[in-house]
Steps between C-alpha positions, in 0.01 A plus 500: 500500500423130494461305825578138572127425515449643152804315366404160642132535407604478134663161553377143538551345844704185440650353816532500874850415623537342842841465659492206740750332735397148382367467146400135546285585805342790308419280199355233730281755680377671184437167325355289781332759721383760247470271196733705279650234276753500222822603672792333324801372690690808625769619259845610615579847360828688497484877455820500294348251251217748438725805507270619779622813671479593866530877543665521157750214540478134400574305817534136601153439642295180484144403582235236438185600314175341389193659349156400387216670323195550720194644331616830358852535640810305592612415851879500529678356803864590565731355765837676526792256523820707497649836410339843498185588304170678549357166610773446760448856626128437542544176695765663722248772588199266522632155606154342478471611136215674324391684189819658367379625162206548269568471128332678211552406137489674167652449156877548502456789254348707785753395766732804476209745504345354818827441685614849400176641637550325836861616512389862434258465791799426726477123532843334504574177315603226742563226245482441124497201264520494121377152412393360160137476619483831690680810617435546869561786740426491873426843646526608863136582566507377862419844647207551264355149459665288773655273236743523210347543154622291209441623146519220244545590134394178329667404171316309225668180627386588849133528400525146356653372827228672707223346289659155547514545877139620511382197302676249727287615792 
């Protein structure tokens, strides 16, 4: 039987996702204090615009997000605004914020195989998105890893977008 360690070791680490109570303060700290530049102006996101599910249902949730490429991975900041989502759940449990998820990427053609493998290992899907640049599934790996795990199946259009973001850094 496969284990989560074996499954994730086959994937490329892509992103650390921080859920924060104040995205502007987080960007300022990371940019000015740690010298991590390149964060764009935070973008307002609505779960229903992405068709993003929360425990299997599309719900009216909103958040601000900004991300930048830093060396070999992306740093994503998320500030919940309204509604219920995995990000809102995290901030409710940890009001000061913190690392909510780690993301691993692979070609979209392998997405079902890897997500199926994690599901067979007993990890529940918390949230899913089927976007033109990537299929994404967030798994409840809190008991095993202390964070949620995002699997990103990158489409051909998504690889182009990633390369653009890496070059702007």
